[in-house]
C-alpha positions in Angstrom: 0.3 -0.4 0.3 2.2 3.3 1.0 4.3 4.1 3.9 2.9 5.4 7.6 3.2 9.7 6.6 0.8 8.7 4.3 -1.3 6.7 6.2 -0.5 9.7 9.0 -1.6 11.7 6.7 -4.8 10.4 5.2 -5.9 9.4 8.7 -6.2 12.8 9.8 -7.5 14.1 6.4 -10.6 12.0 7.2 -10.9 13.3 10.8 -12.0 17.7 8.7 -15.6 17.4 8.7 -16.6 16.5 5.7 -14.9 13.6 5.0 -14.3 10.1 5.1 -11.7 7.6 4.5 -12.1 7.5 1.1 -12.1 11.5 0.5 -9.3 11.7 2.7 -7.6 9.1 0.5 -8.7 11.6 -2.1 -7.1 14.8 -1.1 -4.6 13.5 0.0 -2.9 12.0 -3.0 -4.1 15.3 -5.5 -1.9 17.6 -2.2 0.9 14.9 -2.8 0.5 15.4 -7.0 0.3 19.3 -6.7 2.8 19.6 -3.9 4.2 22.6 -5.4 1.4 24.7 -5.9 -1.1 23.1 -3.4 1.2 21.0 -0.9 3.5 23.4 0.1 1.4 26.7 0.5 -0.6 24.8 2.1 1.9 23.8 4.7 3.1 27.7 4.9 -0.5 28.6 5.5 -1.4 26.0 8.1 2.1 26.7 10.5 1.9 31.3 9.8 -1.7 30.7 10.9 -0.8 28.8 14.1 1.3 30.6 14.8 -0.4 33.7 14.2 -5.1 33.2 15.3 -5.8 33.2 19.0 -8.7 33.6 20.8 -10.3 37.3 21.1 -10.4 37.8 24.7 -14.1 39.4 24.8 -15.5 38.1 22.7 -14.0 34.5 21.8 -13.9 34.5 18.4 -10.6 34.1 16.5 -8.2 36.3 14.5 -4.9 37.1 14.5 -4.9 40.2 17.2 -6.6 40.1 21.3 -9.9 41.9 21.3 -10.2 41.0 17.5 -11.2 43.6 14.5 -14.6 42.7 15.3 -14.4 43.9 18.9 -11.9 46.6 17.7 -14.5 48.5 15.3 -15.5 51.0 16.3 -18.4 51.6 13.7 -20.1 49.0 15.8 -23.0 49.1 18.1 -22.2 48.7 21.4 -25.5 48.5 22.6 -25.9 44.7 20.7 -24.6 41.8 21.5 -25.2 38.3 19.5 -24.8 35.1 20.6 -24.0 32.6 18.6 -22.7 28.7 19.0 -19.1 28.4 17.7 -17.2 30.7 15.4 -18.7 29.2 12.1 -22.0 30.9 13.0 -20.5 34.0 13.3 -18.7 33.6 10.2 -21.7 32.7 8.7 -23.6 36.6 10.1 -20.4 38.7 9.0 -20.8 37.5 5.6 -24.2 37.9 5.6 -24.1 41.9 6.7 -27.5 41.9 8.6 -25.5 42.8 11.8 -23.7 45.3 12.9 -24.0 45.0 16.7 -21.3 42.6 19.0 -20.2 39.0 18.8 -20.3 36.5 22.1 -19.3 33.3 21.0 -20.3 30.7 23.3 -18.1 28.1 21.8 -20.7 25.0 21.9 -24.5 24.6 22.9 -25.2 23.2 26.1 -25.3 19.0 25.4 -26.0 15.8 27.7 -25.2 13.7 25.5 -21.7 14.9 24.6 -21.5 16.2 28.0 -21.5 19.7 27.3 -22.2 21.7 30.8 -22.1 25.3 31.3 -18.9 25.4 32.8 -17.6 24.4 28.8 -18.9 27.9 27.7 -18.3 31.1 28.4 -21.8 32.0 29.7 -19.5 34.1 32.8 -17.8 36.3 30.2 -20.5 36.8 29.0 -22.1 37.8 32.1 -19.4 40.2 33.2 -19.8 42.2 29.7 -23.5 42.1 30.8 -22.5 43.8 33.4 -20.0 46.3 32.3 -21.4 47.5 29.3 -23.9 49.4 28.3 -25.9 46.2 26.4 -29.3 47.0 25.4 -30.0 44.2 23.6 -29.3 40.1 23.2 -30.2 38.4 20.2 -29.8 34.8 20.0 -28.6 33.1 16.8 -28.5 29.4 17.5 -29.1 26.9 15.9 -32.7 25.4 16.0 -31.4 22.0 17.4 -33.0 20.9 20.4 -29.6 21.5 22.1 -29.5 24.7 20.9 -33.4 25.5 21.9 -31.7 24.3 25.4 -28.9 26.7 25.4 -31.0 29.7 24.9 -33.9 29.3 27.4 -31.1 28.4 29.8 -29.5 32.0 28.9 -32.6 33.7 28.9 -33.4 32.4 32.7 -29.6 33.2 33.6 -30.3 36.7 32.2 -34.1 37.5 33.8 -32.4 39.5 36.4 -31.0 41.8 34.0 -32.8 44.5 32.5 -32.2 43.9 28.7 -34.0 43.0 25.8 -34.4 39.2 24.7 -34.8 38.1 20.9 -33.8 35.3 18.9 -33.1 34.3 15.5 -36.9 33.3 13.1 -37.2 30.0 11.8 -39.6 28.9 9.2 -39.5 28.7 5.8 -36.5 29.6 3.6 -36.5 32.3 1.1 -37.0 30.4 -1.8 -38.2 27.3 -0.4 -41.2 25.8 -1.3 -44.0 24.3 0.9 -43.8 20.4 0.2 -40.7 20.2 0.6 -39.7 21.2 4.2 -40.5 19.4 7.5 -43.5 19.7 10.0 -40.8 21.3 12.1 -40.1 24.3 10.2 -43.6 24.3 8.1 -45.1 24.5 12.3 -42.0 27.0 13.6 -43.3 29.4 10.4 -46.6 29.4 11.2 -46.7 29.9 14.5 -44.1 32.7 14.6 -46.0 34.4 11.5 -46.1 37.8 11.3 -48.0 41.0 9.8 -48.1 42.6 6.5 
């Protein structure tokens, strides 16, 4: 077959999201065939990222500086805080360019199955931010899953003593979605959360 170095490369690539053993082999082979064009620049980029990327001490996002570029952006609204589960959720919202406030990354969602409790999330720093900053609204942008909704309700309960507006993203029919193709839960939520015209 192939040497232990290639096997280790395939094994590590197979652990990436969306890749399994077969995809890991294809990616490894592609990188090895194009060493000068892809493999060496990728190695350099990974080493540079490993040395430069850090976790923001304010919002817990990833950037090359702390506080991160979003926390340092003076044009953002300091009064609205968007709570997300993971950095990938923050990146998705930033791509949409709909939110111009501040963020707070929880670092996951509460999950009894995965053994993730409140202590594994950045809840205490969130509460400190609420106490120390003039935040007027918190927007929860958490996944519409059982874990996401459990996390939302837990945090909302913890924030009851504070006089802050709490809101969450609407859930329901996506733009371009056809009703016939949607599951019952999505349709039910969309109907319950309908709004006036």
